[in-house]
N, CA, C and O atoms as a Maestro MAE file, in Angstrom:
{
 s_m_m2io_version
 :::
 2.0.0
}

f_m_ct {
 s_m_title
 :::
 protein
 m_atom[344] {
  # First column is atom index #
  i_m_mmod_type
  r_m_x_coord
  r_m_y_coord
  r_m_z_coord
  i_m_residue_number
  s_m_chain_name
  s_m_pdb_residue_name
  s_m_pdb_atom_name
  i_m_atomic_number
  :::
  1 25 -4.715 0.698 -15.645 1 A "SER " " N  " 7
  2 3 -4.430 1.429 -14.429 1 A "SER " " CA " 6
  3 2 -2.931 1.397 -14.158 1 A "SER " " C  " 6
  4 15 -2.207 0.566 -14.706 1 A "SER " " O  " 8
  5 25 -2.479 2.302 -13.313 2 A "THR " " N  " 7
  6 3 -1.065 2.455 -13.030 2 A "THR " " CA " 6
  7 2 -0.782 2.134 -11.578 2 A "THR " " C  " 6
  8 15 -1.484 2.604 -10.683 2 A "THR " " O  " 8
  9 25 0.241 1.337 -11.343 3 A "LEU " " N  " 7
  10 3 0.706 1.064 -9.993 3 A "LEU " " CA " 6
  11 2 1.878 1.986 -9.718 3 A "LEU " " C  " 6
  12 15 2.864 1.986 -10.455 3 A "LEU " " O  " 8
  13 25 1.771 2.774 -8.653 4 A "LEU " " N  " 7
  14 3 2.805 3.749 -8.330 4 A "LEU " " CA " 6
  15 2 3.934 3.098 -7.547 4 A "LEU " " C  " 6
  16 15 3.696 2.257 -6.681 4 A "LEU " " O  " 8
  17 25 5.154 3.488 -7.854 5 A "THR " " N  " 7
  18 3 6.317 2.998 -7.131 5 A "THR " " CA " 6
  19 2 6.507 3.818 -5.860 5 A "THR " " C  " 6
  20 15 5.939 4.904 -5.745 5 A "THR " " O  " 8
  21 25 7.295 3.323 -4.900 6 A "PRO " " N  " 7
  22 3 7.568 4.111 -3.703 6 A "PRO " " CA " 6
  23 2 8.184 5.471 -4.019 6 A "PRO " " C  " 6
  24 15 7.944 6.435 -3.292 6 A "PRO " " O  " 8
  25 25 8.974 5.566 -5.090 7 A "GLN " " N  " 7
  26 3 9.584 6.842 -5.447 7 A "GLN " " CA " 6
  27 2 8.524 7.880 -5.820 7 A "GLN " " C  " 6
  28 15 8.737 9.077 -5.630 7 A "GLN " " O  " 8
  29 25 7.408 7.438 -6.338 8 A "ALA " " N  " 7
  30 3 6.339 8.374 -6.698 8 A "ALA " " CA " 6
  31 2 5.831 9.113 -5.473 8 A "ALA " " C  " 6
  32 15 5.353 10.243 -5.576 8 A "ALA " " O  " 8
  33 25 5.933 8.476 -4.315 9 A "PHE " " N  " 7
  34 3 5.462 9.104 -3.090 9 A "PHE " " CA " 6
  35 2 6.529 9.963 -2.428 9 A "PHE " " C  " 6
  36 15 6.201 10.845 -1.634 9 A "PHE " " O  " 8
  37 25 7.779 9.728 -2.734 10 A "SER " " N  " 7
  38 3 8.834 10.456 -2.047 10 A "SER " " CA " 6
  39 2 9.352 11.654 -2.833 10 A "SER " " C  " 6
  40 15 9.967 12.542 -2.243 10 A "SER " " O  " 8
  41 25 9.126 11.707 -4.128 11 A "ASP " " N  " 7
  42 3 9.661 12.798 -4.934 11 A "ASP " " CA " 6
  43 2 8.845 14.088 -4.814 11 A "ASP " " C  " 6
  44 15 9.414 15.164 -4.626 11 A "ASP " " O  " 8
  45 25 7.526 13.989 -4.921 12 A "ARG " " N  " 7
  46 3 6.671 15.164 -4.867 12 A "ARG " " CA " 6
  47 2 5.233 14.742 -4.640 12 A "ARG " " C  " 6
  48 15 4.892 13.588 -4.901 12 A "ARG " " O  " 8
  49 25 4.369 15.644 -4.157 13 A "PRO " " N  " 7
  50 3 2.956 15.293 -4.006 13 A "PRO " " CA " 6
  51 2 2.333 15.064 -5.381 13 A "PRO " " C  " 6
  52 15 2.640 15.770 -6.341 13 A "PRO " " O  " 8
  53 25 1.466 14.080 -5.457 14 A "LEU " " N  " 7
  54 3 0.763 13.771 -6.696 14 A "LEU " " CA " 6
  55 2 -0.726 13.951 -6.477 14 A "LEU " " C  " 6
  56 15 -1.229 13.711 -5.379 14 A "LEU " " O  " 8
  57 25 -1.432 14.372 -7.509 15 A "GLN " " N  " 7
  58 3 -2.881 14.479 -7.442 15 A "GLN " " CA " 6
  59 2 -3.443 13.396 -8.339 15 A "GLN " " C  " 6
  60 15 -3.248 13.441 -9.553 15 A "GLN " " O  " 8
  61 25 -4.130 12.434 -7.773 16 A "GLU " " N  " 7
  62 3 -4.716 11.336 -8.523 16 A "GLU " " CA " 6
  63 2 -6.213 11.341 -8.251 16 A "GLU " " C  " 6
  64 15 -6.639 10.920 -7.176 16 A "GLU " " O  " 8
  65 25 -7.020 11.804 -9.197 17 A "GLY " " N  " 7
  66 3 -8.459 11.836 -8.991 17 A "GLY " " CA " 6
  67 2 -8.792 12.692 -7.801 17 A "GLY " " C  " 6
  68 15 -8.388 13.853 -7.732 17 A "GLY " " O  " 8
  69 25 -9.538 12.123 -6.846 18 A "ASN " " N  " 7
  70 3 -9.918 12.844 -5.638 18 A "ASN " " CA " 6
  71 2 -8.962 12.590 -4.482 18 A "ASN " " C  " 6
  72 15 -9.170 13.098 -3.380 18 A "ASN " " O  " 8
  73 25 -7.914 11.807 -4.725 19 A "VAL " " N  " 7
  74 3 -6.971 11.457 -3.662 19 A "VAL " " CA " 6
  75 2 -5.679 12.216 -3.866 19 A "VAL " " C  " 6
  76 15 -5.077 12.143 -4.937 19 A "VAL " " O  " 8
  77 25 -5.250 12.940 -2.856 20 A "THR " " N  " 7
  78 3 -3.963 13.608 -2.916 20 A "THR " " CA " 6
  79 2 -2.945 12.712 -2.249 20 A "THR " " C  " 6
  80 15 -3.100 12.342 -1.085 20 A "THR " " O  " 8
  81 25 -1.915 12.367 -2.976 21 A "LEU " " N  " 7
  82 3 -0.862 11.535 -2.435 21 A "LEU " " CA " 6
  83 2 0.209 12.454 -1.875 21 A "LEU " " C  " 6
  84 15 0.921 13.119 -2.626 21 A "LEU " " O  " 8
  85 25 0.319 12.489 -0.574 22 A "SER " " N  " 7
  86 3 1.176 13.444 0.114 22 A "SER " " CA " 6
  87 2 2.552 12.865 0.391 22 A "SER " " C  " 6
  88 15 2.717 11.655 0.547 22 A "SER " " O  " 8
  89 25 3.530 13.748 0.450 23 A "THR " " N  " 7
  90 3 4.873 13.329 0.843 23 A "THR " " CA " 6
  91 2 5.220 13.865 2.223 23 A "THR " " C  " 6
  92 15 6.394 13.917 2.590 23 A "THR " " O  " 8
  93 25 4.207 14.266 2.992 24 A "SER " " N  " 7
  94 3 4.489 14.806 4.312 24 A "SER " " CA " 6
  95 2 5.114 13.732 5.195 24 A "SER " " C  " 6
  96 15 4.727 12.565 5.128 24 A "SER " " O  " 8
  97 25 6.086 14.129 6.026 25 A "PRO " " N  " 7
  98 3 6.768 13.144 6.864 25 A "PRO " " CA " 6
  99 2 5.835 12.564 7.918 25 A "PRO " " C  " 6
  100 15 4.945 13.251 8.418 25 A "PRO " " O  " 8
  101 25 6.043 11.311 8.247 26 A "THR " " N  " 7
  102 3 5.274 10.662 9.296 26 A "THR " " CA " 6
  103 2 6.247 10.009 10.262 26 A "THR " " C  " 6
  104 15 7.415 9.804 9.934 26 A "THR " " O  " 8
  105 25 5.766 9.686 11.443 27 A "THR " " N  " 7
  106 3 6.591 9.052 12.448 27 A "THR " " CA " 6
  107 2 6.797 7.583 12.087 27 A "THR " " C  " 6
  108 15 5.850 6.888 11.719 27 A "THR " " O  " 8
  109 25 8.017 7.124 12.192 28 A "ILE " " N  " 7
  110 3 8.348 5.744 11.886 28 A "ILE " " CA " 6
  111 2 8.709 5.037 13.184 28 A "ILE " " C  " 6
  112 15 9.546 5.524 13.945 28 A "ILE " " O  " 8
  113 25 8.085 3.894 13.442 29 A "SER " " N  " 7
  114 3 8.380 3.143 14.654 29 A "SER " " CA " 6
  115 2 9.755 2.503 14.551 29 A "SER " " C  " 6
  116 15 10.338 2.433 13.470 29 A "SER " " O  " 8
  117 25 10.271 2.034 15.688 30 A "SER " " N  " 7
  118 3 11.604 1.440 15.683 30 A "SER " " CA " 6
  119 2 11.643 0.176 14.831 30 A "SER " " C  " 6
  120 15 12.666 -0.108 14.207 30 A "SER " " O  " 8
  121 25 10.549 -0.594 14.789 31 A "SER " " N  " 7
  122 3 10.543 -1.793 13.948 31 A "SER " " CA " 6
  123 2 10.548 -1.416 12.478 31 A "SER " " C  " 6
  124 15 11.143 -2.119 11.662 31 A "SER " " O  " 8
  125 25 9.888 -0.309 12.127 32 A "SER " " N  " 7
  126 3 9.896 0.155 10.750 32 A "SER " " CA " 6
  127 2 11.255 0.731 10.371 32 A "SER " " C  " 6
  128 15 11.660 0.667 9.210 32 A "SER " " O  " 8
  129 25 11.951 1.290 11.343 33 A "THR " " N  " 7
  130 3 13.259 1.882 11.076 33 A "THR " " CA " 6
  131 2 14.247 0.837 10.589 33 A "THR " " C  " 6
  132 15 15.021 1.100 9.669 33 A "THR " " O  " 8
  133 25 14.231 -0.346 11.194 34 A "SER " " N  " 7
  134 3 15.162 -1.384 10.759 34 A "SER " " CA " 6
  135 2 14.847 -1.833 9.337 34 A "SER " " C  " 6
  136 15 15.762 -2.120 8.566 34 A "SER " " O  " 8
  137 25 13.570 -1.898 8.979 35 A "ALA " " N  " 7
  138 3 13.197 -2.250 7.605 35 A "ALA " " CA " 6
  139 2 13.645 -1.159 6.649 35 A "ALA " " C  " 6
  140 15 14.105 -1.447 5.544 35 A "ALA " " O  " 8
  141 25 13.514 0.088 7.067 36 A "LEU " " N  " 7
  142 3 13.931 1.213 6.238 36 A "LEU " " CA " 6
  143 2 15.443 1.185 6.016 36 A "LEU " " C  " 6
  144 15 15.906 1.391 4.894 36 A "LEU " " O  " 8
  145 25 16.210 0.935 7.069 37 A "LEU " " N  " 7
  146 3 17.667 0.874 6.935 37 A "LEU " " CA " 6
  147 2 18.097 -0.289 6.060 37 A "LEU " " C  " 6
  148 15 19.043 -0.163 5.282 37 A "LEU " " O  " 8
  149 25 17.418 -1.414 6.175 38 A "ALA " " N  " 7
  150 3 17.765 -2.582 5.369 38 A "ALA " " CA " 6
  151 2 17.519 -2.318 3.887 38 A "ALA " " C  " 6
  152 15 18.273 -2.789 3.036 38 A "ALA " " O  " 8
  153 25 16.456 -1.557 3.576 39 A "SER " " N  " 7
  154 3 16.134 -1.307 2.175 39 A "SER " " CA " 6
  155 2 16.894 -0.112 1.606 39 A "SER " " C  " 6
  156 15 16.967 0.042 0.387 39 A "SER " " O  " 8
  157 25 17.465 0.742 2.470 40 A "SER " " N  " 7
  158 3 18.147 1.927 1.964 40 A "SER " " CA " 6
  159 2 19.400 1.580 1.172 40 A "SER " " C  " 6
  160 15 19.817 2.354 0.310 40 A "SER " " O  " 8
  161 25 20.002 0.438 1.449 41 A "SER " " N  " 7
  162 3 21.189 0.045 0.701 41 A "SER " " CA " 6
  163 2 20.850 -0.258 -0.752 41 A "SER " " C  " 6
  164 15 21.716 -0.155 -1.621 41 A "SER " " O  " 8
  165 25 19.598 -0.634 -1.029 42 A "SER " " N  " 7
  166 3 19.179 -0.907 -2.402 42 A "SER " " CA " 6
  167 2 18.652 0.355 -3.081 42 A "SER " " C  " 6
  168 15 18.343 0.332 -4.272 42 A "SER " " O  " 8
  169 25 18.548 1.453 -2.335 43 A "GLY " " N  " 7
  170 3 18.036 2.692 -2.906 43 A "GLY " " CA " 6
  171 2 16.519 2.787 -2.872 43 A "GLY " " C  " 6
  172 15 15.958 3.791 -3.312 43 A "GLY " " O  " 8
  173 25 15.846 1.765 -2.360 44 A "LEU " " N  " 7
  174 3 14.401 1.762 -2.253 44 A "LEU " " CA " 6
  175 2 13.997 1.936 -0.802 44 A "LEU " " C  " 6
  176 15 14.669 1.438 0.100 44 A "LEU " " O  " 8
  177 25 12.913 2.635 -0.581 45 A "ALA " " N  " 7
  178 3 12.405 2.803 0.769 45 A "ALA " " CA " 6
  179 2 10.954 2.334 0.802 45 A "ALA " " C  " 6
  180 15 10.221 2.539 -0.165 45 A "ALA " " O  " 8
  181 25 10.530 1.710 1.895 46 A "PRO " " N  " 7
  182 3 9.142 1.258 1.981 46 A "PRO " " CA " 6
  183 2 8.207 2.449 2.131 46 A "PRO " " C  " 6
  184 15 8.609 3.523 2.580 46 A "PRO " " O  " 8
  185 25 6.967 2.239 1.751 47 A "LEU " " N  " 7
  186 3 5.953 3.272 1.931 47 A "LEU " " CA " 6
  187 2 5.666 3.430 3.414 47 A "LEU " " C  " 6
  188 15 5.749 2.465 4.174 47 A "LEU " " O  " 8
  189 25 5.331 4.629 3.820 48 A "THR " " N  " 7
  190 3 4.868 4.834 5.187 48 A "THR " " CA " 6
  191 2 3.449 4.284 5.269 48 A "THR " " C  " 6
  192 15 2.831 3.985 4.248 48 A "THR " " O  " 8
  193 25 2.946 4.154 6.474 49 A "ARG " " N  " 7
  194 3 1.578 3.668 6.667 49 A "ARG " " CA " 6
  195 2 0.596 4.577 5.928 49 A "ARG " " C  " 6
  196 15 -0.315 4.095 5.255 49 A "ARG " " O  " 8
  197 25 0.780 5.882 6.053 50 A "GLU " " N  " 7
  198 3 -0.112 6.849 5.412 50 A "GLU " " CA " 6
  199 2 -0.034 6.747 3.884 50 A "GLU " " C  " 6
  200 15 -1.058 6.808 3.203 50 A "GLU " " O  " 8
  201 25 1.166 6.594 3.355 51 A "GLN " " N  " 7
  202 3 1.323 6.488 1.904 51 A "GLN " " CA " 6
  203 2 0.664 5.211 1.374 51 A "GLN " " C  " 6
  204 15 0.021 5.227 0.325 51 A "GLN " " O  " 8
  205 25 0.829 4.111 2.107 52 A "LEU " " N  " 7
  206 3 0.199 2.859 1.703 52 A "LEU " " CA " 6
  207 2 -1.317 3.000 1.740 52 A "LEU " " C  " 6
  208 15 -2.008 2.531 0.835 52 A "LEU " " O  " 8
  209 25 -1.834 3.639 2.772 53 A "GLN " " N  " 7
  210 3 -3.278 3.847 2.887 53 A "GLN " " CA " 6
  211 2 -3.801 4.671 1.713 53 A "GLN " " C  " 6
  212 15 -4.835 4.338 1.134 53 A "GLN " " O  " 8
  213 25 -3.101 5.733 1.363 54 A "GLN " " N  " 7
  214 3 -3.524 6.578 0.248 54 A "GLN " " CA " 6
  215 2 -3.482 5.816 -1.077 54 A "GLN " " C  " 6
  216 15 -4.384 5.951 -1.904 54 A "GLN " " O  " 8
  217 25 -2.450 5.028 -1.273 55 A "ALA " " N  " 7
  218 3 -2.342 4.243 -2.508 55 A "ALA " " CA " 6
  219 2 -3.449 3.199 -2.584 55 A "ALA " " C  " 6
  220 15 -4.047 3.000 -3.641 55 A "ALA " " O  " 8
  221 25 -3.723 2.529 -1.459 56 A "MET " " N  " 7
  222 3 -4.785 1.520 -1.437 56 A "MET " " CA " 6
  223 2 -6.145 2.151 -1.712 56 A "MET " " C  " 6
  224 15 -6.941 1.601 -2.474 56 A "MET " " O  " 8
  225 25 -6.418 3.299 -1.101 57 A "LEU " " N  " 7
  226 3 -7.696 3.977 -1.343 57 A "LEU " " CA " 6
  227 2 -7.837 4.363 -2.814 57 A "LEU " " C  " 6
  228 15 -8.906 4.207 -3.405 57 A "LEU " " O  " 8
  229 25 -6.769 4.858 -3.389 58 A "HIS " " N  " 7
  230 3 -6.791 5.220 -4.809 58 A "HIS " " CA " 6
  231 2 -7.116 3.994 -5.659 58 A "HIS " " C  " 6
  232 15 -7.965 4.063 -6.548 58 A "HIS " " O  " 8
  233 25 -6.452 2.882 -5.395 59 A "LEU " " N  " 7
  234 3 -6.698 1.674 -6.174 59 A "LEU " " CA " 6
  235 2 -8.106 1.140 -5.968 59 A "LEU " " C  " 6
  236 15 -8.743 0.699 -6.925 59 A "LEU " " O  " 8
  237 25 -8.598 1.172 -4.748 60 A "ILE " " N  " 7
  238 3 -9.964 0.703 -4.473 60 A "ILE " " CA " 6
  239 2 -10.986 1.548 -5.221 60 A "ILE " " C  " 6
  240 15 -11.953 1.017 -5.767 60 A "ILE " " O  " 8
  241 25 -10.777 2.855 -5.248 61 A "LYS " " N  " 7
  242 3 -11.723 3.753 -5.916 61 A "LYS " " CA " 6
  243 2 -11.624 3.699 -7.432 61 A "LYS " " C  " 6
  244 15 -12.618 3.946 -8.115 61 A "LYS " " O  " 8
  245 25 -10.454 3.384 -7.978 62 A "ASN " " N  " 7
  246 3 -10.236 3.559 -9.412 62 A "ASN " " CA " 6
  247 2 -9.875 2.298 -10.197 62 A "ASN " " C  " 6
  248 15 -9.787 2.354 -11.424 62 A "ASN " " O  " 8
  249 25 -9.666 1.174 -9.533 63 A "ASP " " N  " 7
  250 3 -9.211 -0.023 -10.241 63 A "ASP " " CA " 6
  251 2 -10.077 -1.221 -9.853 63 A "ASP " " C  " 6
  252 15 -9.856 -1.853 -8.820 63 A "ASP " " O  " 8
  253 25 -11.068 -1.523 -10.698 64 A "SER " " N  " 7
  254 3 -11.980 -2.623 -10.385 64 A "SER " " CA " 6
  255 2 -11.254 -3.963 -10.369 64 A "SER " " C  " 6
  256 15 -11.646 -4.858 -9.621 64 A "SER " " O  " 8
  257 25 -10.210 -4.122 -11.171 65 A "ASN " " N  " 7
  258 3 -9.452 -5.370 -11.156 65 A "ASN " " CA " 6
  259 2 -8.752 -5.560 -9.812 65 A "ASN " " C  " 6
  260 15 -8.677 -6.681 -9.309 65 A "ASN " " O  " 8
  261 25 -8.244 -4.490 -9.232 66 A "PHE " " N  " 7
  262 3 -7.616 -4.554 -7.913 66 A "PHE " " CA " 6
  263 2 -8.632 -5.016 -6.873 66 A "PHE " " C  " 6
  264 15 -8.330 -5.873 -6.043 66 A "PHE " " O  " 8
  265 25 -9.833 -4.449 -6.920 67 A "VAL " " N  " 7
  266 3 -10.887 -4.825 -5.980 67 A "VAL " " CA " 6
  267 2 -11.287 -6.285 -6.201 67 A "VAL " " C  " 6
  268 15 -11.493 -7.021 -5.235 67 A "VAL " " O  " 8
  269 25 -11.397 -6.707 -7.453 68 A "ASN " " N  " 7
  270 3 -11.733 -8.105 -7.750 68 A "ASN " " CA " 6
  271 2 -10.677 -9.056 -7.185 68 A "ASN " " C  " 6
  272 15 -11.014 -10.097 -6.621 68 A "ASN " " O  " 8
  273 25 -9.403 -8.697 -7.336 69 A "THR " " N  " 7
  274 3 -8.312 -9.520 -6.819 69 A "THR " " CA " 6
  275 2 -8.352 -9.589 -5.295 69 A "THR " " C  " 6
  276 15 -8.178 -10.662 -4.717 69 A "THR " " O  " 8
  277 25 -8.580 -8.444 -4.637 70 A "LEU " " N  " 7
  278 3 -8.696 -8.425 -3.178 70 A "LEU " " CA " 6
  279 2 -9.872 -9.275 -2.715 70 A "LEU " " C  " 6
  280 15 -9.759 -10.030 -1.750 70 A "LEU " " O  " 8
  281 25 -11.006 -9.146 -3.412 71 A "HIS " " N  " 7
  282 3 -12.199 -9.898 -3.024 71 A "HIS " " CA " 6
  283 2 -11.965 -11.398 -3.192 71 A "HIS " " C  " 6
  284 15 -12.366 -12.182 -2.333 71 A "HIS " " O  " 8
  285 25 -11.328 -11.803 -4.275 72 A "ALA " " N  " 7
  286 3 -11.040 -13.221 -4.499 72 A "ALA " " CA " 6
  287 2 -10.133 -13.769 -3.391 72 A "ALA " " C  " 6
  288 15 -10.353 -14.872 -2.891 72 A "ALA " " O  " 8
  289 25 -9.116 -12.992 -3.014 73 A "ALA " " N  " 7
  290 3 -8.209 -13.414 -1.939 73 A "ALA " " CA " 6
  291 2 -8.949 -13.486 -0.607 73 A "ALA " " C  " 6
  292 15 -8.722 -14.398 0.187 73 A "ALA " " O  " 8
  293 25 -9.828 -12.525 -0.367 74 A "TYR " " N  " 7
  294 3 -10.634 -12.523 0.855 74 A "TYR " " CA " 6
  295 2 -11.525 -13.767 0.910 74 A "TYR " " C  " 6
  296 15 -11.591 -14.441 1.938 74 A "TYR " " O  " 8
  297 25 -12.208 -14.067 -0.197 75 A "LEU " " N  " 7
  298 3 -13.087 -15.238 -0.224 75 A "LEU " " CA " 6
  299 2 -12.307 -16.529 -0.010 75 A "LEU " " C  " 6
  300 15 -12.764 -17.419 0.708 75 A "LEU " " O  " 8
  301 25 -11.143 -16.633 -0.624 76 A "GLU " " N  " 7
  302 3 -10.301 -17.815 -0.449 76 A "GLU " " CA " 6
  303 2 -9.893 -17.972 1.014 76 A "GLU " " C  " 6
  304 15 -9.953 -19.071 1.566 76 A "GLU " " O  " 8
  305 25 -9.483 -16.883 1.632 77 A "SER " " N  " 7
  306 3 -9.083 -16.908 3.034 77 A "SER " " CA " 6
  307 2 -10.274 -17.235 3.937 77 A "SER " " C  " 6
  308 15 -10.148 -18.013 4.883 77 A "SER " " O  " 8
  309 25 -11.413 -16.643 3.641 78 A "PHE " " N  " 7
  310 3 -12.625 -16.875 4.428 78 A "PHE " " CA " 6
  311 2 -13.042 -18.340 4.358 78 A "PHE " " C  " 6
  312 15 -13.335 -18.960 5.381 78 A "PHE " " O  " 8
  313 25 -13.066 -18.885 3.153 79 A "HIS " " N  " 7
  314 3 -13.474 -20.285 2.972 79 A "HIS " " CA " 6
  315 2 -12.470 -21.235 3.641 79 A "HIS " " C  " 6
  316 15 -12.871 -22.252 4.207 79 A "HIS " " O  " 8
  317 25 -11.187 -20.919 3.582 80 A "ALA " " N  " 7
  318 3 -10.178 -21.751 4.233 80 A "ALA " " CA " 6
  319 2 -10.355 -21.713 5.742 80 A "ALA " " C  " 6
  320 15 -10.238 -22.743 6.407 80 A "ALA " " O  " 8
  321 25 -10.634 -20.539 6.286 81 A "ALA " " N  " 7
  322 3 -10.803 -20.401 7.735 81 A "ALA " " CA " 6
  323 2 -12.082 -21.084 8.222 81 A "ALA " " C  " 6
  324 15 -12.092 -21.712 9.281 81 A "ALA " " O  " 8
  325 25 -13.144 -20.959 7.455 82 A "THR " " N  " 7
  326 3 -14.411 -21.551 7.902 82 A "THR " " CA " 6
  327 2 -14.457 -23.058 7.656 82 A "THR " " C  " 6
  328 15 -15.145 -23.769 8.388 82 A "THR " " O  " 8
  329 25 -13.752 -23.559 6.657 83 A "SER " " N  " 7
  330 3 -13.746 -24.998 6.405 83 A "SER " " CA " 6
  331 2 -12.914 -25.738 7.455 83 A "SER " " C  " 6
  332 15 -13.158 -26.917 7.716 83 A "SER " " O  " 8
  333 25 -11.941 -25.064 8.055 84 A "ASN " " N  " 7
  334 3 -11.129 -25.675 9.109 84 A "ASN " " CA " 6
  335 2 -11.917 -25.856 10.403 84 A "ASN " " C  " 6
  336 15 -11.559 -26.692 11.232 84 A "ASN " " O  " 8
  337 25 -12.981 -25.083 10.582 85 A "LYS " " N  " 7
  338 3 -13.766 -25.143 11.806 85 A "LYS " " CA " 6
  339 2 -14.867 -26.187 11.732 85 A "LYS " " C  " 6
  340 15 -15.515 -26.478 12.737 85 A "LYS " " O  " 8
  341 25 -15.081 -26.749 10.560 86 A "LEU " " N  " 7
  342 3 -16.154 -27.758 10.412 86 A "LEU " " CA " 6
  343 2 -15.719 -29.124 10.830 86 A "LEU " " C  " 6
  344 15 -16.504 -30.069 10.764 86 A "LEU " " O  " 8
  :::
 }
 m_bond[343] {
  # First column is bond index #
  i_m_from
  i_m_to
  i_m_order
  :::
  1 1 2 1
  2 2 3 1
  3 3 4 2
  4 3 5 1
  5 5 6 1
  6 6 7 1
  7 7 8 2
  8 7 9 1
  9 9 10 1
  10 10 11 1
  11 11 12 2
  12 11 13 1
  13 13 14 1
  14 14 15 1
  15 15 16 2
  16 15 17 1
  17 17 18 1
  18 18 19 1
  19 19 20 2
  20 19 21 1
  21 21 22 1
  22 22 23 1
  23 23 24 2
  24 23 25 1
  25 25 26 1
  26 26 27 1
  27 27 28 2
  28 27 29 1
  29 29 30 1
  30 30 31 1
  31 31 32 2
  32 31 33 1
  33 33 34 1
  34 34 35 1
  35 35 36 2
  36 35 37 1
  37 37 38 1
  38 38 39 1
  39 39 40 2
  40 39 41 1
  41 41 42 1
  42 42 43 1
  43 43 44 2
  44 43 45 1
  45 45 46 1
  46 46 47 1
  47 47 48 2
  48 47 49 1
  49 49 50 1
  50 50 51 1
  51 51 52 2
  52 51 53 1
  53 53 54 1
  54 54 55 1
  55 55 56 2
  56 55 57 1
  57 57 58 1
  58 58 59 1
  59 59 60 2
  60 59 61 1
  61 61 62 1
  62 62 63 1
  63 63 64 2
  64 63 65 1
  65 65 66 1
  66 66 67 1
  67 67 68 2
  68 67 69 1
  69 69 70 1
  70 70 71 1
  71 71 72 2
  72 71 73 1
  73 73 74 1
  74 74 75 1
  75 75 76 2
  76 75 77 1
  77 77 78 1
  78 78 79 1
  79 79 80 2
  80 79 81 1
  81 81 82 1
  82 82 83 1
  83 83 84 2
  84 83 85 1
  85 85 86 1
  86 86 87 1
  87 87 88 2
  88 87 89 1
  89 89 90 1
  90 90 91 1
  91 91 92 2
  92 91 93 1
  93 93 94 1
  94 94 95 1
  95 95 96 2
  96 95 97 1
  97 97 98 1
  98 98 99 1
  99 99 100 2
  100 99 101 1
  101 101 102 1
  102 102 103 1
  103 103 104 2
  104 103 105 1
  105 105 106 1
  106 106 107 1
  107 107 108 2
  108 107 109 1
  109 109 110 1
  110 110 111 1
  111 111 112 2
  112 111 113 1
  113 113 114 1
  114 114 115 1
  115 115 116 2
  116 115 117 1
  117 117 118 1
  118 118 119 1
  119 119 120 2
  120 119 121 1
  121 121 122 1
  122 122 123 1
  123 123 124 2
  124 123 125 1
  125 125 126 1
  126 126 127 1
  127 127 128 2
  128 127 129 1
  129 129 130 1
  130 130 131 1
  131 131 132 2
  132 131 133 1
  133 133 134 1
  134 134 135 1
  135 135 136 2
  136 135 137 1
  137 137 138 1
  138 138 139 1
  139 139 140 2
  140 139 141 1
  141 141 142 1
  142 142 143 1
  143 143 144 2
  144 143 145 1
  145 145 146 1
  146 146 147 1
  147 147 148 2
  148 147 149 1
  149 149 150 1
  150 150 151 1
  151 151 152 2
  152 151 153 1
  153 153 154 1
  154 154 155 1
  155 155 156 2
  156 155 157 1
  157 157 158 1
  158 158 159 1
  159 159 160 2
  160 159 161 1
  161 161 162 1
  162 162 163 1
  163 163 164 2
  164 163 165 1
  165 165 166 1
  166 166 167 1
  167 167 168 2
  168 167 169 1
  169 169 170 1
  170 170 171 1
  171 171 172 2
  172 171 173 1
  173 173 174 1
  174 174 175 1
  175 175 176 2
  176 175 177 1
  177 177 178 1
  178 178 179 1
  179 179 180 2
  180 179 181 1
  181 181 182 1
  182 182 183 1
  183 183 184 2
  184 183 185 1
  185 185 186 1
  186 186 187 1
  187 187 188 2
  188 187 189 1
  189 189 190 1
  190 190 191 1
  191 191 192 2
  192 191 193 1
  193 193 194 1
  194 194 195 1
  195 195 196 2
  196 195 197 1
  197 197 198 1
  198 198 199 1
  199 199 200 2
  200 199 201 1
  201 201 202 1
  202 202 203 1
  203 203 204 2
  204 203 205 1
  205 205 206 1
  206 206 207 1
  207 207 208 2
  208 207 209 1
  209 209 210 1
  210 210 211 1
  211 211 212 2
  212 211 213 1
  213 213 214 1
  214 214 215 1
  215 215 216 2
  216 215 217 1
  217 217 218 1
  218 218 219 1
  219 219 220 2
  220 219 221 1
  221 221 222 1
  222 222 223 1
  223 223 224 2
  224 223 225 1
  225 225 226 1
  226 226 227 1
  227 227 228 2
  228 227 229 1
  229 229 230 1
  230 230 231 1
  231 231 232 2
  232 231 233 1
  233 233 234 1
  234 234 235 1
  235 235 236 2
  236 235 237 1
  237 237 238 1
  238 238 239 1
  239 239 240 2
  240 239 241 1
  241 241 242 1
  242 242 243 1
  243 243 244 2
  244 243 245 1
  245 245 246 1
  246 246 247 1
  247 247 248 2
  248 247 249 1
  249 249 250 1
  250 250 251 1
  251 251 252 2
  252 251 253 1
  253 253 254 1
  254 254 255 1
  255 255 256 2
  256 255 257 1
  257 257 258 1
  258 258 259 1
  259 259 260 2
  260 259 261 1
  261 261 262 1
  262 262 263 1
  263 263 264 2
  264 263 265 1
  265 265 266 1
  266 266 267 1
  267 267 268 2
  268 267 269 1
  269 269 270 1
  270 270 271 1
  271 271 272 2
  272 271 273 1
  273 273 274 1
  274 274 275 1
  275 275 276 2
  276 275 277 1
  277 277 278 1
  278 278 279 1
  279 279 280 2
  280 279 281 1
  281 281 282 1
  282 282 283 1
  283 283 284 2
  284 283 285 1
  285 285 286 1
  286 286 287 1
  287 287 288 2
  288 287 289 1
  289 289 290 1
  290 290 291 1
  291 291 292 2
  292 291 293 1
  293 293 294 1
  294 294 295 1
  295 295 296 2
  296 295 297 1
  297 297 298 1
  298 298 299 1
  299 299 300 2
  300 299 301 1
  301 301 302 1
  302 302 303 1
  303 303 304 2
  304 303 305 1
  305 305 306 1
  306 306 307 1
  307 307 308 2
  308 307 309 1
  309 309 310 1
  310 310 311 1
  311 311 312 2
  312 311 313 1
  313 313 314 1
  314 314 315 1
  315 315 316 2
  316 315 317 1
  317 317 318 1
  318 318 319 1
  319 319 320 2
  320 319 321 1
  321 321 322 1
  322 322 323 1
  323 323 324 2
  324 323 325 1
  325 325 326 1
  326 326 327 1
  327 327 328 2
  328 327 329 1
  329 329 330 1
  330 330 331 1
  331 331 332 2
  332 331 333 1
  333 333 334 1
  334 334 335 1
  335 335 336 2
  336 335 337 1
  337 337 338 1
  338 338 339 1
  339 339 340 2
  340 339 341 1
  341 341 342 1
  342 342 343 1
  343 343 344 2
  :::
 }
}
């Protein structure tokens, strides 16, 4: 499977399976703006909320290893949280 870079979302729309990865502009909050300005000096920009959501959905639908990794992290977090309450 392929992990897309932030540039993949900013250069042009991509069609991946049933998910269209859009480059349409979204509103950025003031807290996100400072992160964007900090990263612009390196030439990299963070994904917007919508772009991250689209990438995550694509990976969930098409990459079983990604889902396995998420599930393992979820179980670890769940067990840590529930063992602290005992």
